[in-house]
N, C-alpha and C positions, 0 to 999 in steps of 0.2 A: 490302250488305245492304239489304233493304227491309222494315224492321220497322214495326209499327203500334203506336199507343198502346194499343189494346185488348190486343194480345199482351203488351206489357210489363206492363200493369195486371194481367192474369190471372196472369202468371208471378210477379209480386211477391207476390200473395196466396197462391199455391201455395207459393212458397219460404218464406213466413213461417209457414204452417201445417204444411207438409210433410205435407199430407193433402188429397186431392182432394175428399173429401166436405165437409170444413170450409170449403175454399176456395169450393166451389160454393154453399154456403149463404150465405157472406158476399157473394158476387157475384150472388146470385139467378139462377144459371144451373144447367143440368143438369150432372151430373158428366161425361158424354161431351163436352159442349160445352167444358168447362174442359180436359179432356185434349186435345181437338183443337187448342185455341189453343196449348197448350204444345208439342205436336208440330210445329205449323206454325212456331213460333219456333225450335225445334231445327233444322228443315229450313233456315231462313234462315241460321243461323250454322254449319250443317253439322257439328254436334257435339252430343253429349248434354249436357243441362243438369241433368237429374234422373235418378237411378238408383234402382231398387228392389231392396233386399236383404232377403229374407224378406218380411215384411209392412210394412216401413218404407221411407219415401222419404228419399233423401239428395241433397244438391246436389253435383254434380261441381265440380272446380276452376273450370271455365268458368262453371258455374251460380252459384258464389259471386260471380264477377266480374260476371256479368249482373245478379245481385240488387242489387249496389251501384249499378250504373249505372241500373237500373230505378227504384230508390228516388229517386235524384238527379233523373232525368228527370221522374218523376211529380211530385215536389215543385216542380221548376222550372215545370212547366205549371200546377200549382195556384197558385203565386205569380204567374205571368203572368195567369191568369184574375182573381185578386184585384186586381192592379195595373190591368188594363183596366177592371174594374168601378169602381175608385176614380177613374180618369181620367175615366170617363163621368159620374161623379157630382161631378167637379171637386174631389175630396179631395186629388188630387195631379196632377202633370203638369209638363211643361217647355215654357215659352214662349220661343221664339227670336225676338228683336226686333232690328231694325237701324234706326237713325234718322239723319237728317241732323244735323250738329252744331248747326245753328240751332234745332232742336226740342228739344235736350237738356234745357233748363231745365223746360219744361212737361211733357215726357214723364216726367221723374223724378217729378213731382208726381202724374201719372196712375198711374204704377206703384206709388207709395207707397199711394195710396188703394185701388188694386185689390188689392194684397197684403194689406191689412187684412181684406178680404172673403175672400180665398183665401190664408191664411197658409202653406199647405203647398206652394204652387206654386213651382217653381224657375224663375228668370228669367235668361236670357242676353241682355245688351244690348250691342250694338256701335254706337258713335257714330263716324261716318265721313263722308267726302265723297260727292258724288253718283255719281261713276264707280264707286266701290267698292260703293255700294248697288245699282247696276244689275248689277254683277258677282255679288253675293251672290244677287240674284233669279235671275239666269241660271243659276247653279249650284245653285239650290234649297237654299241653306244657311241660310235663315231662314224663319220663318212669315210675318211681316209686315214691311213697311218703312213708315216715316213720312218723307216727303220732299216737296219741291216738285213741281210739275207734271211727271209722268213723260213721257219722249219717246215718240213713236209708233214702231211697228215692233219692239217688244220683247215682244209677246204678254203684256201686263200688264193687270190689272184694277185700277182705282183708284176710290176714293170720296173726295170732298171732305170734309175734316175741320174745318178752321178757316181763317178769313181770316188772312192774314199781311201786315200793313201794313209797308212799308219806309219808314223815315224817315231824314232827314239829321241827323247828330249832329256836334258839335264840342266841343272843350275849352271850359270856361266862360268863358275870357277871349278867345275868338275874336270878332273884330269883328262877324261876322254874327249872333251870338247875340242881340245887343242890338237888332237890327232887327225892326220889327213884321212885315214880310214881305219875303222875298228873291225877286227875280225870277229866272226861269230863266236869263236872259242873264247876270246877275251870278254865279249859281251856276256857270255854265260856265267862269268865269274861275278857279275854284278847282281845286286838285289833290286827288285822292282816294286814300285807302287802301281797297282793295277786295278781294273774294274772287278766287281764281284763275280763269283762263279756263276756261269749261265749267261753272262752278257755276251753280245756279239763280238766285241773287241777282245775280251778275255779268251773266248773260244778260238778266234783267229790266231792270236798270239801263241796259245798253247799248241795249236796244230803246227804252226811254223817251227817251234822248238822241237816238237816230236819228229817232224819230217827231217830235221837236221841232226837228230839224235843228240840233242843238247838238254841239259837240265835247266828248268825255268825256276828261278828262285824269287819268291814273292816275300816282301817285307810287310806290306800293308794292302788290305783289300778295301776298296771304297766304292760306293754306289753313285758317287757324284763326281762328274768329270772335272768340275772346277776345283774340288778339293784335291783331286789327284794332281792337277797342275800346281796347285799351291804347295803340296807336299814335295814335289820335285823341285820347286823353287827354293824350298828351305833345306834341300840337300838330304831328304829322307830316303832317296833312291832315284833310280831312273824311272821314266814313265814312257809308255807307248800309247800314243793318242793320235787321233785324226789330225792331219795338218790343217784342216779347215776350222779347227777349234782354237788355233794358236795365233790368230791375227794380232790380238792385243799384246800377248806375251812376247811375241817376236819383235813387234814394234817397240815395246818398252825395254826389250833386251833382258827380261827377267828369266827367260828360258832360251836355250840354244838347242838346235837340232844336231844330234850326233850322227856323223857320217858312218853308218854301219854297213858292212858287207851284206848284200841281199835285201836291204831296205830301200825304199818303203815296201811294206806289205800292202798289196792292192786288194781292197774289198770294194763293195758297191753299196750305195744306199738305194732303197726301193720304195716305190709308192705301192701300198698294199691295201686291199679291200677284201671283204668277204665274197666268196664265190656266189654268184647269183644276186648280189646286192644291186638294187636299182638306185643309182646315184641321183640326187636332186640336180636340177639344172645348174645351180651354182657350183656344186661339187664337181660336176662334169667339166664345167668351164675352168675351174681352178686346176683340176688335174691336167687338162690340156695345156694350160698356161705354164705350169711349173715344168712340164716335160720339155717345153720350148725355151724357157727362160732360165732354168737352173744353171746351165753351163755359163751363161753370161754373168750371173751373180758370183759364181765361184771365180771366174776370171778377174773380177774386180778386186779380189783379195790381194792379187799381185804378190804372191808368196812363192818363191822357188822351192821345188821339192828338195833340192840339195845345193 
């Protein structure tokens, strides 16, 4: 069947009035135009929908069934129109966001402040590793991603969001903590608890050591930033992490920043989307919002780099 909304609308009004004249008046159409729409709908379903007995109109069994579906379809389209209008005016919508685990702490703050302005917005947040983020982008399963520098060759569009300083941390009783400054040569003698191979942090640290012609000794690889910090707290090795993930540990004094020559290593976080992706109204507003507000959120951490 190749039904049209106009045919269903006209039929629903006729079925409700069971009178072509009354239906034409409500629809602001001529009576022949109304009759023609009903006739065309009957031709589409290849069966009568309305029968005339004497001077009265009656719905056939198929007509009753068509009336039910016509009412449902019309209401669904009305609801769709209202929902689209609300989405355009940002009264509702669904934001699908995926972020690197190292961004989780400040992203939650951004989402909390954004949700206060747009309380009816539904948010889906996935916190995961770099490879999964790229997979989500490739499959178009999220609106935006917040991550470290995206690789080339993925047809992605990225906008720098924030500086991401990487610092060396250790448990408070580590002997390097008490030193005024640690040379890179001394740092290279230590073992590290670090992110898994392929992560943005791991790649940045490895490049740093290669550039300075130093050996990078890893003791443990972990895919979870929280586990890395906990391992460093327990003295399993030094860790190199984003300073913006350390707010709780520095306040609790369970970790200390080691003052190392050449540190922090400065990276960036980026807002990333697929090239050519048409963002929803709410995703567009959220992107604009975080580009303006992210610096303020980071400033509220009140953590000195050194």
